[in-house]
C-alpha positions in Angstrom: -2.8 0.4 -8.3 -1.5 3.6 -9.9 -1.3 5.2 -13.3 2.3 6.2 -12.9 4.5 3.3 -14.1 8.3 3.4 -14.1 11.0 1.2 -15.6 11.6 -1.6 -13.1 15.3 -1.0 -13.0 14.5 2.6 -11.8 12.8 1.2 -8.8 15.6 -1.3 -8.1 18.1 1.6 -8.3 16.0 3.7 -5.9 15.8 0.9 -3.3 19.5 0.2 -3.5 20.4 3.9 -3.1 18.3 4.0 0.1 19.7 0.8 1.5 16.3 -1.0 1.5 17.0 -4.7 1.5 13.6 -6.2 1.0 10.5 -5.6 -1.0 6.9 -7.0 -1.1 5.2 -7.2 -4.5 1.4 -7.6 -4.5 1.2 -8.1 -8.2 4.1 -10.1 -9.5 5.0 -9.8 -13.2 7.3 -11.8 -15.4 8.4 -8.4 -16.8 9.2 -7.0 -13.3 10.8 -9.9 -11.4 13.9 -10.3 -13.6 14.9 -6.7 -12.7 15.7 -7.9 -9.1 18.0 -10.7 -10.3 21.3 -10.6 -8.5 20.4 -7.3 -6.9 20.8 -8.2 -3.2 17.1 -7.2 -2.7 15.0 -10.0 -1.3 11.4 -10.2 -2.4 8.1 -11.3 -1.0 5.5 -12.2 -3.7 1.8 -12.5 -3.5 -0.3 -15.2 -5.2 -3.5 -13.2 -5.5 -6.9 -14.5 -4.5 -8.5 -13.5 -7.8 -5.9 -15.8 -9.5 -6.3 -18.6 -7.0 -10.0 -18.8 -7.7 -9.3 -19.7 -11.2 -7.0 -22.6 -10.2 -8.9 -25.8 -10.8 -6.4 -28.2 -9.3 -2.9 -28.6 -7.9 -1.5 -28.7 -11.4 -2.7 -25.2 -12.1 -1.1 -23.9 -8.9 2.2 -25.7 -9.7 2.1 -24.0 -13.1 1.7 -20.5 -11.6 4.6 -21.2 -9.2 6.8 -22.5 -11.9 6.2 -19.4 -14.0 6.5 -16.7 -11.3 8.6 -18.3 -8.5 10.8 -21.1 -9.9 11.8 -19.2 -13.1 12.6 -16.1 -11.1 14.7 -18.0 -8.6 16.5 -19.7 -11.4 17.4 -16.3 -12.9 18.9 -15.2 -9.5 15.9 -13.5 -7.9 16.0 -13.9 -4.1 12.4 -14.7 -3.1 11.8 -15.1 0.6 8.1 -15.3 1.1 5.1 -16.4 -1.0 1.9 -14.7 0.3 -1.1 -16.8 -0.6 -4.1 -14.5 -0.8 -4.5 -11.4 1.4 -6.6 -10.8 4.5 -8.7 -13.9 3.9 -11.0 -13.6 6.9 -11.5 -9.8 6.9 -14.8 -8.3 7.1 -13.6 -5.3 5.0 -14.5 -7.0 1.8 -18.3 -7.1 1.4 -19.8 -10.6 1.1 -16.3 -12.1 0.7 -14.0 -14.4 2.8 -11.4 -16.8 1.6 -12.2 -19.8 3.9 -10.2 -22.3 1.9 -6.9 -20.4 2.2 -5.3 -23.2 4.1 -5.9 -25.6 1.3 -4.2 -23.2 -1.2 -1.4 -22.6 1.3 -0.8 -26.4 1.5 -1.0 -26.8 -2.3 1.4 -23.9 -2.8 3.8 -25.4 -0.2 3.8 -28.8 -2.0 4.5 -27.1 -5.3 7.4 -25.2 -3.9 8.8 -28.3 -2.4 8.5 -30.2 -5.7 10.8 -27.5 -7.2 13.2 -27.7 -4.3 12.3 -24.2 -3.1 12.3 -25.0 0.6 13.8 -21.6 1.4 10.5 -19.8 0.2 8.1 -19.7 3.1 4.3 -19.6 2.6 2.0 -17.5 4.7 -0.8 -14.8 4.3 -1.5 -11.5 5.9 -4.5 -10.6 8.2 -6.3 -7.4 9.0 -6.9 -6.5 12.6 -10.6 -7.2 12.3 -10.0 -10.9 12.7 -9.7 -10.1 16.4 -12.7 -9.5 18.7 -13.2 -5.8 19.8 -11.2 -5.3 23.0 -10.4 -2.5 25.4 -7.2 -4.2 26.6 -4.6 -6.4 24.9 -5.1 -9.3 27.4 -8.7 -9.6 26.1 -7.4 -10.4 22.6 -9.0 -13.3 20.9 -9.9 -14.4 17.4 -13.5 -13.8 16.2 -15.7 -16.8 17.0 -16.9 -17.2 13.4 -13.4 -17.8 12.2 -11.7 -19.3 15.2 -11.6 -22.8 13.8 -10.2 -21.6 10.5 -7.5 -19.6 12.3 -6.5 -22.6 14.4 -6.2 -24.6 11.1 -4.1 -21.8 9.7 -1.9 -21.6 12.8 -1.3 -25.3 12.7 -0.1 -25.0 9.1 2.2 -22.1 10.0 3.7 -24.1 12.9 4.3 -27.2 10.7 6.0 -25.1 8.0 7.9 -22.8 10.4 6.2 -19.8 8.9 5.2 -16.5 10.5 1.7 -15.0 11.2 1.5 -11.7 9.2 -0.7 -8.9 10.5 -1.5 -5.5 8.9 -1.6 -2.5 11.3 -3.1 0.8 10.0 -2.8 3.1 13.1 -5.0 5.9 11.8 -7.8 3.4 11.0 -7.6 1.7 14.4 -7.6 4.9 16.3 -10.6 6.3 14.4 -12.6 3.0 14.8 -11.8 2.8 18.5 -12.3 6.6 19.0 -8.9 6.9 20.6 -6.9 10.1 20.6 -4.5 10.7 17.7 -1.5 11.1 20.1 -1.8 7.4 21.0 -0.4 6.6 17.6 3.0 8.1 18.2 6.1 6.9 20.1 7.0 10.3 21.6 7.7 10.7 25.3 6.0 11.4 27.6 2.8 9.6 26.6 -0.3 11.7 27.3 -2.6 8.8 26.9 -1.9 5.3 28.2 -3.8 2.1 28.7 -3.1 0.0 31.8 -3.6 -3.8 31.5 -2.7 -5.6 34.7 1.0 -4.9 35.3 1.5 -3.6 31.8 1.1 -0.1 30.5 0.6 0.6 26.8 1.8 4.0 25.4 1.0 3.6 21.7 -1.4 1.7 19.4 1.4 -0.4 17.9 2.3 -2.3 21.1 -1.4 -2.3 22.0 -2.3 -4.0 18.8 0.7 -6.3 18.6 0.0 -7.7 22.1 -3.6 -8.2 21.4 -2.5 -10.6 18.7 -0.1 -12.3 21.2 -3.0 -12.8 23.5 -5.1 -14.3 20.8 -2.3 -16.7 19.8 -1.9 -17.8 23.4 -5.6 -18.6 23.7 -5.6 -20.5 20.4 -2.7 -22.7 21.7 0.1 -21.2 19.6 1.8 -18.7 22.0 5.2 -18.8 20.3 4.1 -18.1 16.7 6.4 -15.6 15.1 4.6 -12.3 14.1 5.6 -10.1 11.2 3.9 -6.8 10.6 3.0 -7.0 6.9 1.8 -3.4 6.4 2.1 -0.3 8.6 2.4 3.3 7.8 0.9 6.8 8.0 -0.9 8.5 5.1 0.0 12.0 4.0 -3.4 13.3 2.8 -7.1 12.5 2.3 -8.1 12.6 6.0 -7.7 14.8 9.2 -4.3 14.3 10.6 -3.1 12.6 7.5 -0.2 14.9 6.5 3.6 14.7 5.9 4.4 16.2 9.3 2.6 13.4 11.1 3.9 10.8 8.7 7.5 11.9 9.4 6.8 11.9 13.2 5.3 8.5 13.1 7.9 6.8 11.1 10.8 8.4 12.9 9.3 7.1 16.2 8.5 3.6 14.8 12.1 3.2 13.5 13.6 4.3 16.8 11.4 1.8 18.6 12.3 -1.0 16.2 16.0 -0.3 16.5 15.8 -0.3 20.3 14.7 -4.0 20.3 12.5 -3.0 23.2 9.7 -5.3 22.1 6.3 -5.1 23.7 5.1 -5.9 27.3 4.1 -9.4 26.3 7.2 -10.0 24.2 10.0 -7.9 25.6 13.4 -7.6 24.1 12.1 -8.8 20.8 13.2 -8.0 17.2 10.1 -7.1 15.2 10.1 -7.2 11.4 7.8 -4.6 9.6 6.9 -3.7 6.1 6.3 0.0 5.7 3.5 0.9 3.3 4.0 2.3 0.8 6.9 3.4 -1.5 4.6 5.9 -3.3 1.0 7.0 -3.6 -1.4 4.7 -5.5 -4.1 6.8 -7.3 -6.3 3.9 -8.2 -6.4 2.3 -4.8 -9.8 1.4 -3.5 -11.1 4.1 -1.1 -14.1 2.5 0.5 -12.3 2.6 3.9 -11.0 6.1 3.5 -9.7 8.6 0.9 -6.3 8.3 2.6 -5.9 4.8 1.1 -4.4 6.5 -1.9 -1.8 8.5 0.1 0.3 6.1 2.0 3.4 6.9 -0.1 6.7 8.0 1.2 7.3 9.3 -2.3 5.2 11.5 -4.6 4.1 9.9 -7.9 7.1 11.6 -9.6 9.7 10.0 -7.3 10.3 12.9 -5.0 10.2 12.3 -1.2 7.4 13.9 0.8 9.3 13.9 4.1 12.4 12.9 6.1 12.9 9.2 6.8 16.1 7.4 7.4 16.1 3.8 6.2 19.5 3.2 7.7 17.8 3.5 11.1 20.6 5.8 12.2 18.0 8.6 12.8 19.6 11.0 10.3 17.6 14.1 9.7 17.4 13.9 5.9 15.1 12.9 3.1 15.6 9.7 1.2 17.1 9.7 -2.2 15.0 11.0 -5.1 14.2 8.6 -7.9 16.3 9.2 -11.0 15.1 9.2 -14.6 11.5 10.3 -14.2 10.2 12.7 -16.8 7.1 14.9 -16.4 4.7 15.6 -19.2 4.4 19.1 -20.6 3.3 22.0 -18.3 -0.4 21.8 -19.3 -3.4 21.7 -17.1 -7.1 21.4 -17.7 -9.3 24.1 -16.0 -13.0 24.9 -15.7 -13.9 28.0 -17.8 -15.0 31.0 -15.8 -18.6 30.8 -14.8 -19.7 33.9 -16.7 -18.9 32.1 -19.9 -21.6 29.5 -19.1 -24.9 31.4 -18.9 -27.8 30.3 -20.8 -30.9 32.6 -21.0 -29.5 34.4 -17.9 -29.2 31.3 -15.8 -26.1 29.4 -14.6 -25.4 25.8 -15.7 -24.0 24.9 -12.3 -25.8 21.6 -12.2 -24.3 20.6 -15.5 -20.8 21.5 -14.2 -21.4 19.4 -11.0 -22.4 16.5 -13.3 -19.1 16.9 -15.2 -17.1 17.2 -11.9 -18.7 14.0 -10.6 -17.9 12.2 -13.8 -14.2 13.4 -13.7 -13.8 12.3 -10.1 -15.5 8.9 -10.7 -12.8 8.2 -13.4 -9.8 9.8 -11.7 -8.6 10.7 -8.2 -10.3 13.5 -6.4 -9.3 12.3 -2.9 -7.5 15.5 -2.2 -10.8 17.3 -2.2 -12.2 15.2 0.6 -12.9 16.6 4.1 -9.6 17.3 6.0 -7.5 16.8 2.8 -5.1 19.3 1.3 -7.6 20.8 -1.3 -10.8 20.7 0.7 -11.0 24.5 1.0 -11.3 25.3 -2.7 -14.2 27.3 -4.0 -16.6 25.9 -6.7 -14.5 27.1 -9.6 -11.2 25.8 -8.4 -12.9 22.6 -7.2 -14.1 22.0 -10.7 -10.8 22.8 -12.2 -9.0 20.4 -9.9 -11.4 17.5 -10.8 -11.1 18.3 -14.6 -7.3 18.4 -14.3 -7.0 15.1 -12.5 -9.0 13.4 -15.3 -7.0 15.1 -17.9 -3.6 14.1 -16.4 -4.6 10.5 -15.8 -5.5 10.2 -19.4 -2.1 11.3 -20.8 -3.1 15.0 -21.3 -5.1 14.0 -24.4 -7.0 17.0 -25.6 -10.4 15.3 -25.8 -10.1 14.6 -22.1 -10.4 18.3 -21.3 -13.7 19.0 -23.0 -16.4 18.3 -20.4 -19.2 19.4 -22.7 -17.4 22.7 -23.4 -16.7 23.6 -19.7 -13.0 22.7 -19.8 -10.0 24.3 -21.5 -6.2 23.6 -21.6 -3.9 26.2 -20.1 -0.1 26.5 -19.7 -0.5 28.6 -16.5 -0.2 26.6 -13.3 -3.6 26.8 -11.5 -2.1 25.6 -8.2 -3.0 27.5 -5.1 -0.6 28.0 -2.0 -2.2 24.9 -0.3 -3.3 22.9 -3.2 -1.0 21.5 -5.9 -2.5 20.7 -9.4 -0.3 17.7 -10.5 1.2 17.0 -13.8 1.4 13.3 -14.9 4.8 11.7 -15.4 5.9 9.7 -18.4 5.9 6.1 -17.5 6.5 2.6 -18.9 3.8 0.2 -19.8 4.3 -3.5 -20.8 2.5 -4.3 -24.0 2.9 -6.5 -27.1 4.4 -9.6 -25.5 6.7 -7.6 -23.2 7.9 -4.7 -25.4 8.3 -1.5 -23.4 6.3 1.5 -24.5 6.5 5.0 -23.1 3.1 6.0 -21.8 1.6 8.0 -19.0 -1.7 6.2 -18.4 -2.7 3.1 -16.5 -5.5 2.2 -18.9 -6.5 -1.5 -19.0 -4.8 -3.4 -21.8 -6.4 -4.4 -25.0 -7.1 -7.8 -23.6 -9.1 -6.1 -20.8 -7.0 -7.7 -18.0 -8.1 -6.7 -14.6 -5.9 -3.9 -13.2 -5.2 -6.1 -10.2 -3.3 -8.6 -12.3 -2.2 -6.4 -15.2 1.4 -7.2 -16.1 2.7 -3.7 -16.0 6.1 -2.3 -15.7 6.7 -1.8 -12.0 4.8 1.3 -10.6 6.7 3.4 -8.1 4.8 1.9 -5.2 2.0 0.6 -7.1 1.5 -2.4 -4.9 4.9 -2.1 -3.2 5.9 -2.1 0.4 9.3 -1.6 2.0 10.5 -4.0 4.7 12.8 -2.9 7.4 14.3 -5.8 9.2 15.6 -4.9 12.5 18.6 -7.1 12.3 21.6 -4.7 12.2 23.8 -7.1 10.4 21.6 -6.7 7.4 22.4 -3.0 7.3 26.2 -3.5 7.5 
């Protein structure tokens, strides 16, 4: 969900340079998947819920799997998991649950088996709100309203030897539970701990993981494998969301994973995690927080935000920068000085605010939110930031910097010491039956396909997560 789109081969090259062995694609495309053929990068692919709802029978499901999975495997793409839907029982999505996910998992499994793709496992990811609210991991249980559905799903996972996938967002959990931010990190000594019988929890990761272990035990499936499908730390858009904390969090997480320490309820255990995300996603839904658009390890132009060592050797260095990205010209859109907008001696501030609100509704102004990087701008610079975001996200087209005469284009960088006014990058969009065209905007295609399923050239983290498998032979 981003306007910045790069050639798929660029992303493959970036992953290989950083030694990242596995990738999760939320929005598979027949133009993207072939780039991973014979690349040594293993993929997890999602069969999205909005696609599944249009499947009228098993034949439709089989057709989708033949198009996206079988054909890709035949071309040499190594697909490891097929995710069927995402967070089907979460309450995050207003008036929406996906209660028949087990049916679609079963039909997908049958289709894969028909094509002799037994190596591709089927599962789905879950948000932490499928659990009851607890103060200790031993209290962990699945919500009463979905307990029967979860037991059916766990039965399917056991029968197909597939893992339970959970999504853990530490900054969200700590905020909702009103826990101190320090409980997120793995540093010693821990200033905040939770005692649960003989066990002591020093961070939210082990606390959450073992809450799921307790829930699985109570459901009768104590040995179900758990994979962390998404985890990370945002770098903007919220208090404590910054590169310094993101670096600290990931450094501690990778040290913990490499130690194979496990958790109090599953000691000495190898835990597989997907780090979200490769880059920021400036069209991500923000109803759960402005930080949703700032999970990226990389900026939209492919430059790293902080140090992280994917080799898990704890090197104090930044990951490799993406090669081949090209920025658009050094042009910005600014708000004209207020003294130029006086009518009969009165300011048109309300009209400017209206234009700012319009610009933000059509672009990405999350950096202006409380606690974010640019939240301290005055009225003039706040308006300029909003105008520029709209201008950049629309390919720097002149008519996108008008705002009823309140905007103008400048070649002088309006950035402040604490707030960077970005420039869009040239990117690749897939149009006209797969032909590649250089573009810089993520506008919906002429067929008005939903952005969630738009077959675009792979965005640099648009719907991408990195997987770090703590199995050292894989890093050899």
